SEFIZA-3560 file (N, C-alpha, C; in Angstrom, 3 decimals):
REM SEFIZA-3560
<numar><xx>-16.157</xx><yy>-57.321</yy><zz>49.774</zz><atom>N</atom></numar>
<numar><xx>-16.802</xx><yy>-57.779</yy><zz>48.559</zz><atom>CA</atom></numar>
<numar><xx>-16.071</xx><yy>-57.277</yy><zz>47.326</zz><atom>C</atom></numar>
<numar><xx>-15.714</xx><yy>-56.011</yy><zz>47.345</zz><atom>N</atom></numar>
<numar><xx>-15.032</xx><yy>-55.432</yy><zz>46.188</zz><atom>CA</atom></numar>
<numar><xx>-13.697</xx><yy>-56.119</yy><zz>45.932</zz><atom>C</atom></numar>
<numar><xx>-13.006</xx><yy>-56.518</yy><zz>46.994</zz><atom>N</atom></numar>
<numar><xx>-11.718</xx><yy>-57.201</yy><zz>46.840</zz><atom>CA</atom></numar>
<numar><xx>-11.875</xx><yy>-58.560</yy><zz>46.179</zz><atom>C</atom></numar>
<numar><xx>-12.969</xx><yy>-59.240</yy><zz>46.450</zz><atom>N</atom></numar>
<numar><xx>-13.202</xx><yy>-60.572</yy><zz>45.879</zz><atom>CA</atom></numar>
<numar><xx>-13.716</xx><yy>-60.473</yy><zz>44.456</zz><atom>C</atom></numar>
<numar><xx>-14.658</xx><yy>-59.582</yy><zz>44.215</zz><atom>N</atom></numar>
<numar><xx>-15.335</xx><yy>-59.517</yy><zz>42.923</zz><atom>CA</atom></numar>
<numar><xx>-14.653</xx><yy>-58.592</yy><zz>41.920</zz><atom>C</atom></numar>
<numar><xx>-13.815</xx><yy>-57.663</yy><zz>42.421</zz><atom>N</atom></numar>
<numar><xx>-13.145</xx><yy>-56.743</yy><zz>41.518</zz><atom>CA</atom></numar>
<numar><xx>-13.952</xx><yy>-55.495</yy><zz>41.210</zz><atom>C</atom></numar>
<numar><xx>-15.113</xx><yy>-55.361</yy><zz>41.837</zz><atom>N</atom></numar>
<numar><xx>-15.959</xx><yy>-54.175</yy><zz>41.664</zz><atom>CA</atom></numar>
<numar><xx>-16.914</xx><yy>-54.150</yy><zz>42.841</zz><atom>C</atom></numar>
<numar><xx>-17.584</xx><yy>-53.032</yy><zz>43.067</zz><atom>N</atom></numar>
<numar><xx>-18.544</xx><yy>-53.004</yy><zz>44.178</zz><atom>CA</atom></numar>
<numar><xx>-19.573</xx><yy>-54.128</yy><zz>44.037</zz><atom>C</atom></numar>
<numar><xx>-19.756</xx><yy>-54.873</yy><zz>45.101</zz><atom>N</atom></numar>
<numar><xx>-20.584</xx><yy>-56.079</yy><zz>45.047</zz><atom>CA</atom></numar>
<numar><xx>-22.023</xx><yy>-55.813</yy><zz>44.645</zz><atom>C</atom></numar>
<numar><xx>-22.556</xx><yy>-54.688</yy><zz>45.026</zz><atom>N</atom></numar>
<numar><xx>-23.963</xx><yy>-54.429</yy><zz>44.755</zz><atom>CA</atom></numar>
<numar><xx>-24.213</xx><yy>-53.701</yy><zz>43.446</zz><atom>C</atom></numar>
<numar><xx>-23.163</xx><yy>-53.352</yy><zz>42.725</zz><atom>N</atom></numar>
<numar><xx>-23.332</xx><yy>-52.562</yy><zz>41.502</zz><atom>CA</atom></numar>
<numar><xx>-24.266</xx><yy>-53.244</yy><zz>40.505</zz><atom>C</atom></numar>
<numar><xx>-24.035</xx><yy>-54.507</yy><zz>40.217</zz><atom>N</atom></numar>
<numar><xx>-24.888</xx><yy>-55.223</yy><zz>39.270</zz><atom>CA</atom></numar>
<numar><xx>-26.288</xx><yy>-55.447</yy><zz>39.843</zz><atom>C</atom></numar>
<numar><xx>-26.343</xx><yy>-55.831</yy><zz>41.113</zz><atom>N</atom></numar>
<numar><xx>-27.644</xx><yy>-56.077</yy><zz>41.724</zz><atom>CA</atom></numar>
<numar><xx>-28.462</xx><yy>-54.794</yy><zz>41.823</zz><atom>C</atom></numar>
<numar><xx>-27.801</xx><yy>-53.654</yy><zz>42.021</zz><atom>N</atom></numar>
<numar><xx>-28.528</xx><yy>-52.379</yy><zz>42.031</zz><atom>CA</atom></numar>
<numar><xx>-29.245</xx><yy>-52.150</yy><zz>40.706</zz><atom>C</atom></numar>
<numar><xx>-28.686</xx><yy>-52.703</yy><zz>39.639</zz><atom>N</atom></numar>
<numar><xx>-29.295</xx><yy>-52.597</yy><zz>38.307</zz><atom>CA</atom></numar>
<numar><xx>-30.255</xx><yy>-53.749</yy><zz>38.018</zz><atom>C</atom></numar>
<numar><xx>-30.389</xx><yy>-54.664</yy><zz>38.980</zz><atom>N</atom></numar>
<numar><xx>-31.260</xx><yy>-55.821</yy><zz>38.790</zz><atom>CA</atom></numar>
<numar><xx>-30.624</xx><yy>-56.927</yy><zz>37.979</zz><atom>C</atom></numar>
<numar><xx>-29.304</xx><yy>-56.882</yy><zz>37.849</zz><atom>N</atom></numar>
<numar><xx>-28.591</xx><yy>-57.868</yy><zz>37.027</zz><atom>CA</atom></numar>
<numar><xx>-28.035</xx><yy>-59.004</yy><zz>37.868</zz><atom>C</atom></numar>
<numar><xx>-28.103</xx><yy>-60.198</yy><zz>37.325</zz><atom>N</atom></numar>
<numar><xx>-27.514</xx><yy>-61.370</yy><zz>37.960</zz><atom>CA</atom></numar>
<numar><xx>-26.279</xx><yy>-61.770</yy><zz>37.185</zz><atom>C</atom></numar>
<numar><xx>-25.161</xx><yy>-61.815</yy><zz>37.868</zz><atom>N</atom></numar>
<numar><xx>-23.901</xx><yy>-62.189</yy><zz>37.244</zz><atom>CA</atom></numar>
<numar><xx>-23.685</xx><yy>-63.694</yy><zz>37.393</zz><atom>C</atom></numar>
<numar><xx>-22.666</xx><yy>-64.195</yy><zz>36.728</zz><atom>N</atom></numar>
<numar><xx>-22.381</xx><yy>-65.633</yy><zz>36.780</zz><atom>CA</atom></numar>
<numar><xx>-22.242</xx><yy>-66.157</yy><zz>38.213</zz><atom>C</atom></numar>
<numar><xx>-21.502</xx><yy>-65.481</yy><zz>39.107</zz><atom>N</atom></numar>
<numar><xx>-21.403</xx><yy>-66.023</yy><zz>40.471</zz><atom>CA</atom></numar>
<numar><xx>-22.761</xx><yy>-66.175</yy><zz>41.152</zz><atom>C</atom></numar>
<numar><xx>-23.629</xx><yy>-65.194</yy><zz>40.966</zz><atom>N</atom></numar>
<numar><xx>-24.965</xx><yy>-65.274</yy><zz>41.580</zz><atom>CA</atom></numar>
<numar><xx>-25.763</xx><yy>-66.412</yy><zz>40.959</zz><atom>C</atom></numar>
<numar><xx>-25.690</xx><yy>-66.556</yy><zz>39.644</zz><atom>N</atom></numar>
<numar><xx>-26.438</xx><yy>-67.632</yy><zz>38.984</zz><atom>CA</atom></numar>
<numar><xx>-25.918</xx><yy>-69.002</yy><zz>39.404</zz><atom>C</atom></numar>
<numar><xx>-24.604</xx><yy>-69.134</yy><zz>39.559</zz><atom>N</atom></numar>
<numar><xx>-24.057</xx><yy>-70.403</yy><zz>40.049</zz><atom>CA</atom></numar>
<numar><xx>-24.478</xx><yy>-70.659</yy><zz>41.491</zz><atom>C</atom></numar>
<numar><xx>-24.491</xx><yy>-69.631</yy><zz>42.322</zz><atom>N</atom></numar>
<numar><xx>-24.947</xx><yy>-69.797</yy><zz>43.705</zz><atom>CA</atom></numar>
<numar><xx>-26.414</xx><yy>-70.207</yy><zz>43.736</zz><atom>C</atom></numar>
<numar><xx>-27.210</xx><yy>-69.690</yy><zz>42.804</zz><atom>N</atom></numar>
<numar><xx>-28.630</xx><yy>-70.041</yy><zz>42.745</zz><atom>CA</atom></numar>
<numar><xx>-28.841</xx><yy>-71.513</yy><zz>42.387</zz><atom>C</atom></numar>
<numar><xx>-27.865</xx><yy>-72.124</yy><zz>41.752</zz><atom>N</atom></numar>
<numar><xx>-27.957</xx><yy>-73.561</yy><zz>41.498</zz><atom>CA</atom></numar>
<numar><xx>-27.858</xx><yy>-74.349</yy><zz>42.803</zz><atom>C</atom></numar>
<numar><xx>-27.066</xx><yy>-73.833</yy><zz>43.726</zz><atom>N</atom></numar>
<numar><xx>-26.875</xx><yy>-74.494</yy><zz>45.020</zz><atom>CA</atom></numar>
<numar><xx>-27.973</xx><yy>-74.128</yy><zz>46.018</zz><atom>C</atom></numar>
<numar><xx>-28.368</xx><yy>-72.855</yy><zz>46.012</zz><atom>N</atom></numar>
<numar><xx>-29.361</xx><yy>-72.352</yy><zz>46.963</zz><atom>CA</atom></numar>
<numar><xx>-30.641</xx><yy>-72.000</yy><zz>46.214</zz><atom>C</atom></numar>
<numar><xx>-31.591</xx><yy>-72.908</yy><zz>46.249</zz><atom>N</atom></numar>
<numar><xx>-32.850</xx><yy>-72.717</yy><zz>45.522</zz><atom>CA</atom></numar>
<numar><xx>-33.595</xx><yy>-71.472</yy><zz>46.007</zz><atom>C</atom></numar>
<numar><xx>-33.407</xx><yy>-71.108</yy><zz>47.279</zz><atom>N</atom></numar>
<numar><xx>-34.092</xx><yy>-69.937</yy><zz>47.818</zz><atom>CA</atom></numar>
<numar><xx>-33.556</xx><yy>-68.628</yy><zz>47.237</zz><atom>C</atom></numar>
<numar><xx>-32.445</xx><yy>-68.690</yy><zz>46.539</zz><atom>N</atom></numar>
<numar><xx>-31.897</xx><yy>-67.503</yy><zz>45.872</zz><atom>CA</atom></numar>
<numar><xx>-32.632</xx><yy>-67.206</yy><zz>44.562</zz><atom>C</atom></numar>
<numar><xx>-33.233</xx><yy>-68.197</yy><zz>43.976</zz><atom>N</atom></numar>
<numar><xx>-33.896</xx><yy>-68.027</yy><zz>42.679</zz><atom>CA</atom></numar>
<numar><xx>-34.992</xx><yy>-66.959</yy><zz>42.667</zz><atom>C</atom></numar>
<numar><xx>-35.872</xx><yy>-66.918</yy><zz>43.677</zz><atom>N</atom></numar>
<numar><xx>-36.893</xx><yy>-65.859</yy><zz>43.654</zz><atom>CA</atom></numar>
<numar><xx>-36.287</xx><yy>-64.453</yy><zz>43.712</zz><atom>C</atom></numar>
<numar><xx>-35.176</xx><yy>-64.289</yy><zz>44.428</zz><atom>N</atom></numar>
<numar><xx>-34.510</xx><yy>-62.991</yy><zz>44.507</zz><atom>CA</atom></numar>
<numar><xx>-33.997</xx><yy>-62.587</yy><zz>43.132</zz><atom>C</atom></numar>
<numar><xx>-33.423</xx><yy>-63.554</yy><zz>42.419</zz><atom>N</atom></numar>
<numar><xx>-32.931</xx><yy>-63.302</yy><zz>41.066</zz><atom>CA</atom></numar>
<numar><xx>-34.092</xx><yy>-62.927</yy><zz>40.154</zz><atom>C</atom></numar>
<numar><xx>-35.182</xx><yy>-63.680</yy><zz>40.252</zz><atom>N</atom></numar>
<numar><xx>-36.333</xx><yy>-63.443</yy><zz>39.376</zz><atom>CA</atom></numar>
<numar><xx>-36.960</xx><yy>-62.063</yy><zz>39.608</zz><atom>C</atom></numar>
<numar><xx>-36.954</xx><yy>-61.597</yy><zz>40.847</zz><atom>N</atom></numar>
<numar><xx>-37.529</xx><yy>-60.271</yy><zz>41.112</zz><atom>CA</atom></numar>
<numar><xx>-36.471</xx><yy>-59.171</yy><zz>41.043</zz><atom>C</atom></numar>
<numar><xx>-35.286</xx><yy>-59.539</yy><zz>40.590</zz><atom>N</atom></numar>
<numar><xx>-34.197</xx><yy>-58.604</yy><zz>40.311</zz><atom>CA</atom></numar>
<numar><xx>-33.744</xx><yy>-57.829</yy><zz>41.548</zz><atom>C</atom></numar>
<numar><xx>-33.771</xx><yy>-58.533</yy><zz>42.701</zz><atom>N</atom></numar>
<numar><xx>-33.244</xx><yy>-57.987</yy><zz>43.958</zz><atom>CA</atom></numar>
<numar><xx>-33.955</xx><yy>-56.698</yy><zz>44.378</zz><atom>C</atom></numar>
<numar><xx>-35.248</xx><yy>-56.621</yy><zz>44.118</zz><atom>N</atom></numar>
<numar><xx>-36.003</xx><yy>-55.384</yy><zz>44.363</zz><atom>CA</atom></numar>
<numar><xx>-36.541</xx><yy>-55.264</yy><zz>45.785</zz><atom>C</atom></numar>
<numar><xx>-36.677</xx><yy>-56.373</yy><zz>46.504</zz><atom>N</atom></numar>
<numar><xx>-37.229</xx><yy>-56.298</yy><zz>47.860</zz><atom>CA</atom></numar>
<numar><xx>-36.130</xx><yy>-56.014</yy><zz>48.868</zz><atom>C</atom></numar>
<numar><xx>-36.522</xx><yy>-55.391</yy><zz>49.954</zz><atom>N</atom></numar>
<numar><xx>-35.577</xx><yy>-55.046</yy><zz>51.013</zz><atom>CA</atom></numar>
<numar><xx>-34.879</xx><yy>-56.317</yy><zz>51.511</zz><atom>C</atom></numar>
<numar><xx>-33.569</xx><yy>-56.251</yy><zz>51.589</zz><atom>N</atom></numar>
<numar><xx>-32.784</xx><yy>-57.372</yy><zz>52.083</zz><atom>CA</atom></numar>
<numar><xx>-32.360</xx><yy>-58.362</yy><zz>51.015</zz><atom>C</atom></numar>
<numar><xx>-32.892</xx><yy>-58.251</yy><zz>49.804</zz><atom>N</atom></numar>
<numar><xx>-32.554</xx><yy>-59.197</yy><zz>48.736</zz><atom>CA</atom></numar>
<numar><xx>-31.054</xx><yy>-59.194</yy><zz>48.414</zz><atom>C</atom></numar>
<numar><xx>-30.494</xx><yy>-58.020</yy><zz>48.300</zz><atom>N</atom></numar>
<numar><xx>-29.078</xx><yy>-57.928</yy><zz>47.918</zz><atom>CA</atom></numar>
<numar><xx>-28.185</xx><yy>-58.533</yy><zz>48.986</zz><atom>C</atom></numar>
<numar><xx>-28.448</xx><yy>-58.196</yy><zz>50.236</zz><atom>N</atom></numar>
<numar><xx>-27.628</xx><yy>-58.719</yy><zz>51.329</zz><atom>CA</atom></numar>
<numar><xx>-27.775</xx><yy>-60.237</yy><zz>51.425</zz><atom>C</atom></numar>
<numar><xx>-28.988</xx><yy>-60.738</yy><zz>51.291</zz><atom>N</atom></numar>
<numar><xx>-29.219</xx><yy>-62.181</yy><zz>51.341</zz><atom>CA</atom></numar>
<numar><xx>-28.479</xx><yy>-62.875</yy><zz>50.209</zz><atom>C</atom></numar>
<numar><xx>-28.548</xx><yy>-62.305</yy><zz>49.018</zz><atom>N</atom></numar>
<numar><xx>-27.860</xx><yy>-62.891</yy><zz>47.866</zz><atom>CA</atom></numar>
<numar><xx>-26.358</xx><yy>-62.933</yy><zz>48.092</zz><atom>C</atom></numar>
<numar><xx>-25.798</xx><yy>-61.853</yy><zz>48.622</zz><atom>N</atom></numar>
<numar><xx>-24.361</xx><yy>-61.827</yy><zz>48.894</zz><atom>CA</atom></numar>
<numar><xx>-23.964</xx><yy>-62.860</yy><zz>49.935</zz><atom>C</atom></numar>
<numar><xx>-24.759</xx><yy>-63.009</yy><zz>50.971</zz><atom>N</atom></numar>
<numar><xx>-24.466</xx><yy>-64.001</yy><zz>52.005</zz><atom>CA</atom></numar>
<numar><xx>-24.464</xx><yy>-65.405</yy><zz>51.419</zz><atom>C</atom></numar>
<numar><xx>-25.420</xx><yy>-65.698</yy><zz>50.563</zz><atom>N</atom></numar>
<numar><xx>-25.468</xx><yy>-67.015</yy><zz>49.923</zz><atom>CA</atom></numar>
<numar><xx>-24.275</xx><yy>-67.205</yy><zz>48.993</zz><atom>C</atom></numar>
<numar><xx>-23.930</xx><yy>-66.156</yy><zz>48.268</zz><atom>N</atom></numar>
<numar><xx>-22.782</xx><yy>-66.231</yy><zz>47.374</zz><atom>CA</atom></numar>
<numar><xx>-21.515</xx><yy>-66.529</yy><zz>48.146</zz><atom>C</atom></numar>
<numar><xx>-21.302</xx><yy>-65.806</yy><zz>49.237</zz><atom>N</atom></numar>
<numar><xx>-20.068</xx><yy>-65.989</yy><zz>50.007</zz><atom>CA</atom></numar>
<numar><xx>-20.026</xx><yy>-67.315</yy><zz>50.746</zz><atom>C</atom></numar>
<numar><xx>-21.165</xx><yy>-67.939</yy><zz>50.963</zz><atom>N</atom></numar>
<numar><xx>-21.176</xx><yy>-69.237</yy><zz>51.638</zz><atom>CA</atom></numar>
<numar><xx>-21.045</xx><yy>-70.394</yy><zz>50.645</zz><atom>C</atom></numar>
<numar><xx>-20.920</xx><yy>-70.079</yy><zz>49.360</zz><atom>N</atom></numar>
<numar><xx>-20.766</xx><yy>-71.111</yy><zz>48.329</zz><atom>CA</atom></numar>
<numar><xx>-19.492</xx><yy>-70.854</yy><zz>47.527</zz><atom>C</atom></numar>
<numar><xx>-18.339</xx><yy>-71.356</yy><zz>48.001</zz><atom>N</atom></numar>
<numar><xx>-17.086</xx><yy>-71.096</yy><zz>47.282</zz><atom>CA</atom></numar>
<numar><xx>-17.076</xx><yy>-71.658</yy><zz>45.864</zz><atom>C</atom></numar>
<numar><xx>-17.882</xx><yy>-72.661</yy><zz>45.596</zz><atom>N</atom></numar>
<numar><xx>-17.935</xx><yy>-73.234</yy><zz>44.246</zz><atom>CA</atom></numar>
<numar><xx>-18.452</xx><yy>-72.229</yy><zz>43.230</zz><atom>C</atom></numar>
<numar><xx>-19.351</xx><yy>-71.342</yy><zz>43.647</zz><atom>N</atom></numar>
<numar><xx>-19.941</xx><yy>-70.374</yy><zz>42.715</zz><atom>CA</atom></numar>
<numar><xx>-18.875</xx><yy>-69.454</yy><zz>42.132</zz><atom>C</atom></numar>
<numar><xx>-18.013</xx><yy>-68.909</yy><zz>42.972</zz><atom>N</atom></numar>
<numar><xx>-16.949</xx><yy>-68.024</yy><zz>42.482</zz><atom>CA</atom></numar>
<numar><xx>-15.950</xx><yy>-68.801</yy><zz>41.638</zz><atom>C</atom></numar>
<numar><xx>-15.630</xx><yy>-70.008</yy><zz>42.052</zz><atom>N</atom></numar>
<numar><xx>-14.687</xx><yy>-70.826</yy><zz>41.267</zz><atom>CA</atom></numar>
<numar><xx>-15.242</xx><yy>-71.154</yy><zz>39.886</zz><atom>C</atom></numar>
<numar><xx>-16.521</xx><yy>-71.472</yy><zz>39.819</zz><atom>N</atom></numar>
<numar><xx>-17.144</xx><yy>-71.758</yy><zz>38.524</zz><atom>CA</atom></numar>
<numar><xx>-17.169</xx><yy>-70.511</yy><zz>37.647</zz><atom>C</atom></numar>
<numar><xx>-17.462</xx><yy>-69.362</yy><zz>38.251</zz><atom>N</atom></numar>
<numar><xx>-17.497</xx><yy>-68.113</yy><zz>37.491</zz><atom>CA</atom></numar>
<numar><xx>-16.109</xx><yy>-67.764</yy><zz>36.954</zz><atom>C</atom></numar>
<numar><xx>-15.087</xx><yy>-67.977</yy><zz>37.772</zz><atom>N</atom></numar>
<numar><xx>-13.715</xx><yy>-67.727</yy><zz>37.322</zz><atom>CA</atom></numar>
<numar><xx>-13.339</xx><yy>-68.670</yy><zz>36.186</zz><atom>C</atom></numar>
<numar><xx>-13.740</xx><yy>-69.919</yy><zz>36.300</zz><atom>N</atom></numar>
<numar><xx>-13.452</xx><yy>-70.898</yy><zz>35.245</zz><atom>CA</atom></numar>
<numar><xx>-14.166</xx><yy>-70.511</yy><zz>33.948</zz><atom>C</atom></numar>
<numar><xx>-15.381</xx><yy>-70.026</yy><zz>34.060</zz><atom>N</atom></numar>
<numar><xx>-16.131</xx><yy>-69.586</yy><zz>32.880</zz><atom>CA</atom></numar>
<numar><xx>-15.437</xx><yy>-68.403</yy><zz>32.211</zz><atom>C</atom></numar>
<numar><xx>-14.991</xx><yy>-67.445</yy><zz>33.015</zz><atom>N</atom></numar>
<numar><xx>-14.289</xx><yy>-66.284</yy><zz>32.470</zz><atom>CA</atom></numar>
<numar><xx>-12.991</xx><yy>-66.709</yy><zz>31.794</zz><atom>C</atom></numar>
<numar><xx>-12.271</xx><yy>-67.614</yy><zz>32.415</zz><atom>N</atom></numar>
<numar><xx>-11.020</xx><yy>-68.095</yy><zz>31.830</zz><atom>CA</atom></numar>
<numar><xx>-11.269</xx><yy>-68.825</yy><zz>30.514</zz><atom>C</atom></numar>
<numar><xx>-12.298</xx><yy>-69.633</yy><zz>30.465</zz><atom>N</atom></numar>
<numar><xx>-12.658</xx><yy>-70.347</yy><zz>29.237</zz><atom>CA</atom></numar>
<numar><xx>-12.893</xx><yy>-69.357</yy><zz>28.093</zz><atom>C</atom></numar>
<numar><xx>-13.694</xx><yy>-68.336</yy><zz>28.366</zz><atom>N</atom></numar>
<numar><xx>-14.004</xx><yy>-67.361</yy><zz>27.320</zz><atom>CA</atom></numar>
<numar><xx>-12.787</xx><yy>-66.517</yy><zz>26.954</zz><atom>C</atom></numar>
<numar><xx>-11.941</xx><yy>-66.229</yy><zz>27.924</zz><atom>N</atom></numar>
<numar><xx>-10.713</xx><yy>-65.483</yy><zz>27.634</zz><atom>CA</atom></numar>
<numar><xx>-9.797</xx><yy>-66.297</yy><zz>26.732</zz><atom>C</atom></numar>
<numar><xx>-9.692</xx><yy>-67.588</yy><zz>26.998</zz><atom>N</atom></numar>
<numar><xx>-8.860</xx><yy>-68.455</yy><zz>26.149</zz><atom>CA</atom></numar>
<numar><xx>-9.400</xx><yy>-68.510</yy><zz>24.729</zz><atom>C</atom></numar>
<numar><xx>-10.710</xx><yy>-68.597</yy><zz>24.610</zz><atom>N</atom></numar>
<numar><xx>-11.339</xx><yy>-68.599</yy><zz>23.276</zz><atom>CA</atom></numar>
<numar><xx>-11.084</xx><yy>-67.269</yy><zz>22.567</zz><atom>C</atom></numar>
<numar><xx>-11.159</xx><yy>-66.176</yy><zz>23.319</zz><atom>N</atom></numar>
<numar><xx>-10.919</xx><yy>-64.855</yy><zz>22.734</zz><atom>CA</atom></numar>
<numar><xx>-9.481</xx><yy>-64.739</yy><zz>22.232</zz><atom>C</atom></numar>
<numar><xx>-8.529</xx><yy>-65.181</yy><zz>23.042</zz><atom>N</atom></numar>
<numar><xx>-7.122</xx><yy>-65.110</yy><zz>22.637</zz><atom>CA</atom></numar>
<numar><xx>-6.880</xx><yy>-65.969</yy><zz>21.403</zz><atom>C</atom></numar>
<numar><xx>-7.470</xx><yy>-67.145</yy><zz>21.369</zz><atom>N</atom></numar>
<numar><xx>-7.300</xx><yy>-68.009</yy><zz>20.195</zz><atom>CA</atom></numar>
<numar><xx>-7.822</xx><yy>-67.309</yy><zz>18.937</zz><atom>C</atom></numar>
<numar><xx>-8.945</xx><yy>-66.629</yy><zz>19.043</zz><atom>N</atom></numar>
<numar><xx>-9.498</xx><yy>-65.906</yy><zz>17.890</zz><atom>CA</atom></numar>
<numar><xx>-8.619</xx><yy>-64.719</yy><zz>17.524</zz><atom>C</atom></numar>
<numar><xx>-8.144</xx><yy>-64.004</yy><zz>18.519</zz><atom>N</atom></numar>
<numar><xx>-7.283</xx><yy>-62.832</yy><zz>18.279</zz><atom>CA</atom></numar>
<numar><xx>-5.994</xx><yy>-63.248</yy><zz>17.584</zz><atom>C</atom></numar>
<numar><xx>-5.443</xx><yy>-64.375</yy><zz>17.987</zz><atom>N</atom></numar>
<numar><xx>-4.162</xx><yy>-64.821</yy><zz>17.421</zz><atom>CA</atom></numar>
<numar><xx>-4.271</xx><yy>-65.228</yy><zz>15.951</zz><atom>C</atom></numar>
<numar><xx>-5.479</xx><yy>-65.368</yy><zz>15.453</zz><atom>N</atom></numar>
<numar><xx>-5.655</xx><yy>-65.646</yy><zz>14.020</zz><atom>CA</atom></numar>
<numar><xx>-5.496</xx><yy>-64.384</yy><zz>13.179</zz><atom>C</atom></numar>
<numar><xx>-5.518</xx><yy>-63.237</yy><zz>13.832</zz><atom>N</atom></numar>
<numar><xx>-5.313</xx><yy>-61.971</yy><zz>13.128</zz><atom>CA</atom></numar>
<numar><xx>-3.834</xx><yy>-61.816</yy><zz>12.783</zz><atom>C</atom></numar>
<numar><xx>-3.520</xx><yy>-61.030</yy><zz>11.762</zz><atom>N</atom></numar>
<numar><xx>-2.111</xx><yy>-60.776</yy><zz>11.440</zz><atom>CA</atom></numar>
<numar><xx>-1.408</xx><yy>-60.122</yy><zz>12.634</zz><atom>C</atom></numar>
<numar><xx>-0.164</xx><yy>-60.483</yy><zz>12.829</zz><atom>N</atom></numar>
<numar><xx>0.596</xx><yy>-59.929</yy><zz>13.945</zz><atom>CA</atom></numar>
<numar><xx>0.677</xx><yy>-58.416</yy><zz>13.806</zz><atom>C</atom></numar>
<numar><xx>0.365</xx><yy>-57.730</yy><zz>14.902</zz><atom>N</atom></numar>
<numar><xx>0.432</xx><yy>-56.268</yy><zz>14.930</zz><atom>CA</atom></numar>
<numar><xx>0.436</xx><yy>-55.828</yy><zz>16.385</zz><atom>C</atom></numar>
<numar><xx>0.737</xx><yy>-54.567</yy><zz>16.588</zz><atom>N</atom></numar>
<numar><xx>0.694</xx><yy>-54.026</yy><zz>17.954</zz><atom>CA</atom></numar>
<numar><xx>-0.737</xx><yy>-54.064</yy><zz>18.491</zz><atom>C</atom></numar>
<numar><xx>-1.697</xx><yy>-53.827</yy><zz>17.618</zz><atom>N</atom></numar>
<numar><xx>-3.104</xx><yy>-53.866</yy><zz>18.036</zz><atom>CA</atom></numar>
<numar><xx>-3.483</xx><yy>-55.268</yy><zz>18.506</zz><atom>C</atom></numar>
<numar><xx>-3.089</xx><yy>-56.289</yy><zz>17.748</zz><atom>N</atom></numar>
<numar><xx>-3.385</xx><yy>-57.670</yy><zz>18.139</zz><atom>CA</atom></numar>
<numar><xx>-2.750</xx><yy>-57.984</yy><zz>19.485</zz><atom>C</atom></numar>
<numar><xx>-1.483</xx><yy>-57.599</yy><zz>19.654</zz><atom>N</atom></numar>
<numar><xx>-0.794</xx><yy>-57.868</yy><zz>20.910</zz><atom>CA</atom></numar>
<numar><xx>-1.456</xx><yy>-57.132</yy><zz>22.077</zz><atom>C</atom></numar>
<numar><xx>-1.956</xx><yy>-55.941</yy><zz>21.810</zz><atom>N</atom></numar>
<numar><xx>-2.662</xx><yy>-55.180</yy><zz>22.842</zz><atom>CA</atom></numar>
<numar><xx>-3.949</xx><yy>-55.883</yy><zz>23.262</zz><atom>C</atom></numar>
<numar><xx>-4.651</xx><yy>-56.463</yy><zz>22.313</zz><atom>N</atom></numar>
<numar><xx>-5.876</xx><yy>-57.203</yy><zz>22.637</zz><atom>CA</atom></numar>
<numar><xx>-5.572</xx><yy>-58.424</yy><zz>23.495</zz><atom>C</atom></numar>
<numar><xx>-4.486</xx><yy>-59.107</yy><zz>23.197</zz><atom>N</atom></numar>
<numar><xx>-4.092</xx><yy>-60.263</yy><zz>24.009</zz><atom>CA</atom></numar>
<numar><xx>-3.754</xx><yy>-59.798</yy><zz>25.427</zz><atom>C</atom></numar>
<numar><xx>-3.000</xx><yy>-58.711</yy><zz>25.545</zz><atom>N</atom></numar>
<numar><xx>-2.654</xx><yy>-58.183</yy><zz>26.872</zz><atom>CA</atom></numar>
<numar><xx>-3.905</xx><yy>-57.747</yy><zz>27.628</zz><atom>C</atom></numar>
<numar><xx>-4.835</xx><yy>-57.122</yy><zz>26.926</zz><atom>N</atom></numar>
<numar><xx>-6.076</xx><yy>-56.690</yy><zz>27.553</zz><atom>CA</atom></numar>
<numar><xx>-6.859</xx><yy>-57.879</yy><zz>28.104</zz><atom>C</atom></numar>
<numar><xx>-6.939</xx><yy>-58.928</yy><zz>27.317</zz><atom>N</atom></numar>
<numar><xx>-7.635</xx><yy>-60.136</yy><zz>27.761</zz><atom>CA</atom></numar>
<numar><xx>-6.989</xx><yy>-60.685</yy><zz>29.030</zz><atom>C</atom></numar>
<numar><xx>-5.673</xx><yy>-60.727</yy><zz>29.042</zz><atom>N</atom></numar>
<numar><xx>-4.948</xx><yy>-61.200</yy><zz>30.228</zz><atom>CA</atom></numar>
<numar><xx>-5.226</xx><yy>-60.285</yy><zz>31.421</zz><atom>C</atom></numar>
<numar><xx>-5.223</xx><yy>-58.979</yy><zz>31.199</zz><atom>N</atom></numar>
<numar><xx>-5.450</xx><yy>-58.027</yy><zz>32.287</zz><atom>CA</atom></numar>
<numar><xx>-6.843</xx><yy>-58.191</yy><zz>32.892</zz><atom>C</atom></numar>
<numar><xx>-7.827</xx><yy>-58.439</yy><zz>32.058</zz><atom>N</atom></numar>
<numar><xx>-9.197</xx><yy>-58.600</yy><zz>32.547</zz><atom>CA</atom></numar>
<numar><xx>-9.301</xx><yy>-59.847</yy><zz>33.431</zz><atom>C</atom></numar>
<numar><xx>-8.659</xx><yy>-60.912</yy><zz>33.032</zz><atom>N</atom></numar>
<numar><xx>-8.730</xx><yy>-62.174</yy><zz>33.786</zz><atom>CA</atom></numar>
<numar><xx>-7.945</xx><yy>-62.111</yy><zz>35.095</zz><atom>C</atom></numar>
<numar><xx>-6.838</xx><yy>-61.396</yy><zz>35.101</zz><atom>N</atom></numar>
<numar><xx>-5.985</xx><yy>-61.380</yy><zz>36.284</zz><atom>CA</atom></numar>
<numar><xx>-6.205</xx><yy>-60.186</yy><zz>37.188</zz><atom>C</atom></numar>
<numar><xx>-7.152</xx><yy>-59.327</yy><zz>36.856</zz><atom>N</atom></numar>
<numar><xx>-7.366</xx><yy>-58.124</yy><zz>37.662</zz><atom>CA</atom></numar>
<numar><xx>-7.790</xx><yy>-58.493</yy><zz>39.087</zz><atom>C</atom></numar>
<numar><xx>-7.396</xx><yy>-57.659</yy><zz>39.991</zz><atom>N</atom></numar>
<numar><xx>-7.809</xx><yy>-57.825</yy><zz>41.388</zz><atom>CA</atom></numar>
<numar><xx>-8.896</xx><yy>-56.831</yy><zz>41.761</zz><atom>C</atom></numar>
<numar><xx>-8.924</xx><yy>-55.704</yy><zz>41.078</zz><atom>N</atom></numar>
<numar><xx>-9.955</xx><yy>-54.680</yy><zz>41.325</zz><atom>CA</atom></numar>
<numar><xx>-10.411</xx><yy>-54.120</yy><zz>40.013</zz><atom>C</atom></numar>
//
């Protein structure tokens, strides 16, 4: 899970948070919605949510596309700033966040 998501898979769910991949999976699997609404508090909720997520490749692809969209918008806004090392660092940071593996 960590290799696919770039962080421990249950970290957000342990906090009761639903990330974009989970929300996209919930569009496909209606039975995931109650788990999201109760913030993964019942026994087995997290594992069930992960199984549904991994069985829906579209969810991860949509989440990646969403992240890329926002990264492109961020870079476009950053590039309106005067050229500087700080501006270039922000562009590199945006790229690093999108291309990270872990």
